[in-house]
C-alpha positions in Angstrom: -3.1 7.0 24.4 -4.5 9.9 26.4 -5.4 11.9 23.4 -6.7 11.0 20.0 -4.9 11.9 16.8 -7.4 14.6 16.1 -6.9 16.1 19.6 -3.2 16.3 19.0 -3.5 17.8 15.6 -5.0 21.3 15.6 -4.9 24.3 13.2 -1.8 25.5 15.1 0.1 22.2 14.8 3.4 22.7 13.0 3.4 20.4 10.0 6.9 18.9 9.4 8.5 16.7 6.8 7.5 13.1 7.1 8.9 10.9 9.9 8.0 7.3 10.4 7.0 7.8 14.0 4.7 10.8 13.2 1.0 10.6 13.7 0.3 11.8 10.2 1.4 11.5 6.6 0.8 13.2 3.2 -0.6 12.7 -0.2 1.5 14.7 -2.7 -0.5 15.9 -5.7 -4.1 16.6 -6.6 -5.2 13.1 -7.8 -4.1 11.1 -4.7 -5.5 13.9 -2.5 -8.9 13.6 -4.2 -8.8 9.8 -3.7 -7.9 10.3 0.0 -10.9 12.7 0.5 -13.3 10.4 -1.4 -12.2 7.2 0.2 -11.1 8.2 3.7 -12.6 11.6 4.6 -12.5 10.8 8.3 -8.7 10.5 8.2 -8.1 13.9 6.5 -6.7 16.5 8.8 -6.0 19.3 6.4 -5.6 20.0 2.7 -2.8 22.4 1.6 -3.2 24.2 -1.7 -0.7 26.2 -3.7 -1.7 29.7 -4.8 -0.8 28.7 -8.4 -3.2 25.8 -8.5 -5.7 26.6 -11.3 -8.4 24.0 -10.4 -8.7 24.8 -6.7 -12.5 25.3 -6.8 -13.2 21.6 -7.2 -11.1 20.4 -4.3 -12.2 23.3 -2.1 -15.9 22.3 -2.6 -15.0 18.7 -1.8 -13.3 19.7 1.4 -16.1 22.0 2.4 -18.7 19.2 2.0 -16.5 17.0 4.3 -15.6 19.8 6.8 -11.9 19.5 6.0 -9.8 22.6 6.7 -8.0 24.2 3.7 -4.9 26.2 3.8 -3.1 28.1 1.0 0.6 27.7 1.9 3.2 27.6 -0.9 6.2 27.6 1.4 5.0 24.6 3.4 4.1 22.6 0.2 7.6 23.3 -1.0 9.1 21.8 2.2 6.9 18.7 2.1 7.3 17.8 -1.6 10.4 17.0 -3.5 8.8 18.0 -6.8 8.4 21.6 -8.0 5.0 21.0 -9.7 3.1 19.8 -6.5 0.1 22.1 -6.0 -2.0 20.0 -3.5 -1.0 18.2 -0.4 -3.4 16.2 1.8 -2.4 15.7 5.5 -4.0 12.6 7.0 -3.8 10.8 10.2 -2.4 7.3 10.2 -4.9 4.5 10.7 -5.1 0.7 11.1 -7.2 -1.9 9.2 -8.2 -5.5 9.5 -8.0 -8.0 6.7 -11.2 -9.6 5.5 -11.5 -13.2 6.5 -13.5 -14.2 3.5 -11.4 -12.6 0.7 -8.1 -13.4 -1.0 -5.0 -11.9 0.3 -1.6 -10.8 -0.9 1.3 -11.3 1.5 4.6 -9.4 1.1 7.5 -10.7 3.2 9.9 -7.9 4.0 9.3 -5.6 1.0 12.1 -3.0 1.0 11.2 -0.5 -1.7 8.5 2.1 -1.0 7.9 2.8 -4.7 7.4 -0.9 -5.4 5.1 -1.2 -2.4 2.9 1.6 -3.6 2.8 0.2 -7.2 1.8 -3.2 -5.8 -1.1 -1.6 -3.9 -2.3 0.1 -7.1 -1.9 -3.1 -9.1 -3.8 -5.4 -6.8 -6.7 -3.0 -6.4 -6.8 -2.8 -10.2 -7.4 -6.6 -10.3 -10.0 -6.6 -7.5 -7.8 -7.7 -4.5 -8.4 -5.4 -1.5 -6.4 -7.1 1.3 -2.7 -7.1 1.8 -0.5 -8.4 4.7 3.0 -7.1 5.2 5.5 -9.1 7.2 8.0 -6.8 9.0 10.5 -5.5 8.7 9.4 -3.8 5.5 8.9 -0.6 3.6 6.7 2.0 5.4 3.2 1.9 3.8 2.5 5.4 5.0 5.6 7.0 3.6 4.7 9.7 1.1 6.7 7.7 -1.6 4.5 4.6 -1.0 1.4 6.7 -0.9 2.2 8.6 -4.1 3.1 5.4 -6.0 -0.2 3.8 -5.0 -2.1 6.7 -6.6 -4.8 6.6 -4.0 -5.1 2.8 -4.0 -3.9 2.7 -0.4 -7.2 4.3 0.7 -9.3 1.7 -1.0 -7.9 -1.5 0.6 -7.2 -3.2 3.9 -3.7 -3.7 5.1 -2.3 -5.4 8.2 1.3 -5.5 9.5 2.7 -8.7 11.1 5.9 -9.3 13.1 6.2 -12.8 11.5 4.7 -14.9 8.8 3.6 -17.4 11.4 1.5 -14.7 13.0 -0.3 -14.1 9.7 -0.7 -17.8 9.0 -2.2 -18.6 12.4 -4.8 -15.8 12.0 -5.9 -16.9 8.5 -5.5 -20.7 8.5 -8.4 -21.2 6.1 -6.6 -19.5 3.2 -4.7 -21.7 0.8 -1.1 -20.5 0.5 0.8 -20.1 -2.7 4.5 -19.2 -2.3 6.2 -17.7 -5.4 9.5 -19.5 -5.3 11.3 -22.4 -6.9 11.0 -25.7 -5.0 12.6 -28.2 -7.3 10.1 -30.8 -8.6 7.5 -29.6 -6.2 7.1 -26.3 -8.0 3.9 -25.8 -10.0 3.6 -23.6 -13.1 1.2 -20.8 -12.4 -0.8 -21.6 -15.5 -1.6 -25.0 -14.2 -1.8 -24.7 -10.4 -5.2 -24.8 -8.6 -6.8 -21.5 -8.0 -9.2 -21.7 -5.1 -11.7 -19.0 -4.1 -9.8 -18.3 -0.8 -6.1 -17.9 -1.4 -3.0 -16.0 -0.2 -0.3 -15.2 -2.7 3.1 -15.0 -0.8 6.0 -13.0 -2.2 9.5 -12.4 -0.8 11.5 -9.2 -0.9 13.1 -7.7 -3.9 16.7 -8.8 -3.3 16.4 -12.3 -1.7 12.9 -13.6 -2.4 11.5 -16.2 0.1 14.0 -18.2 2.1 14.1 -22.0 2.5 11.8 -21.8 5.5 9.0 -21.4 3.0 9.7 -24.6 1.0 7.2 -26.5 3.1 4.6 -23.7 3.1 1.6 -24.3 0.9 2.1 -24.7 -2.8 5.3 -23.4 -4.5 4.5 -21.5 -7.7 6.7 -20.3 -10.5 6.1 -17.9 -13.4 7.6 -19.2 -16.6 10.3 -17.0 -18.1 13.3 -17.3 -20.4 16.7 -18.1 -19.1 18.0 -14.7 -20.3 16.9 -13.0 -17.1 17.6 -14.0 -13.5 14.2 -13.1 -12.1 11.3 -10.8 -12.5 10.8 -7.5 -10.6 8.6 -7.9 -7.6 5.9 -5.6 -8.8 5.8 -7.5 -12.2 5.6 -10.8 -10.4 2.8 -9.7 -8.2 0.9 -8.3 -11.2 1.2 -11.6 -13.1 0.3 -13.6 -10.1 -2.8 -11.6 -9.2 -3.9 -11.6 -12.9 -3.6 -15.4 -13.2 -5.5 -16.0 -9.9 -8.3 -13.6 -10.6 -9.1 -14.0 -14.3 
């Protein structure tokens, strides 16, 4: 790349609605924008404020301390947000991370829903897990819907994208793997399965779960439930899994 993201983004750059191949994304709303500035100030390119925002002094002071440009632009905020009550938008450059080698991981295989992805980020940070791998194809972690659902948790954790599960597995071969799927008599109840210090909890996508290629991967784990429902929502399953492995 001949230019850095900051070189390409100037005060005259025309900010457009989000596209996956864009160099930047947005936080929509005051709270996630505060979290962005506090956790990743080096990534913030600009903060947009609506003229009707009544608590602008606080975020203006925060931006000033971090040398972040501020712009009052009601029309642009309206174009970027699908909600009428959005008064603050943070524009930030996309960035990459590395997962910690000595910390537990969550692994999502082909997650498809951006809202679910963001909620999962928020949930795992709430339980003290700060590293997540996403096996592609999958939902865009930088899409404003994912960012908004995470409520700022995105900026507090490490994430890494992989083209295949094998790529992840070969890089972190010291982690004990726990796949959330039914594997006949080889399935362990989550309440009774071993919970090592260094683990990776592996979850499939919302519609199909993990396919049979994962039957011989690590330890198969199930969350007990009644027969009245077919399965648990992915975000709920991740929440229960992380709770059981971290308590």
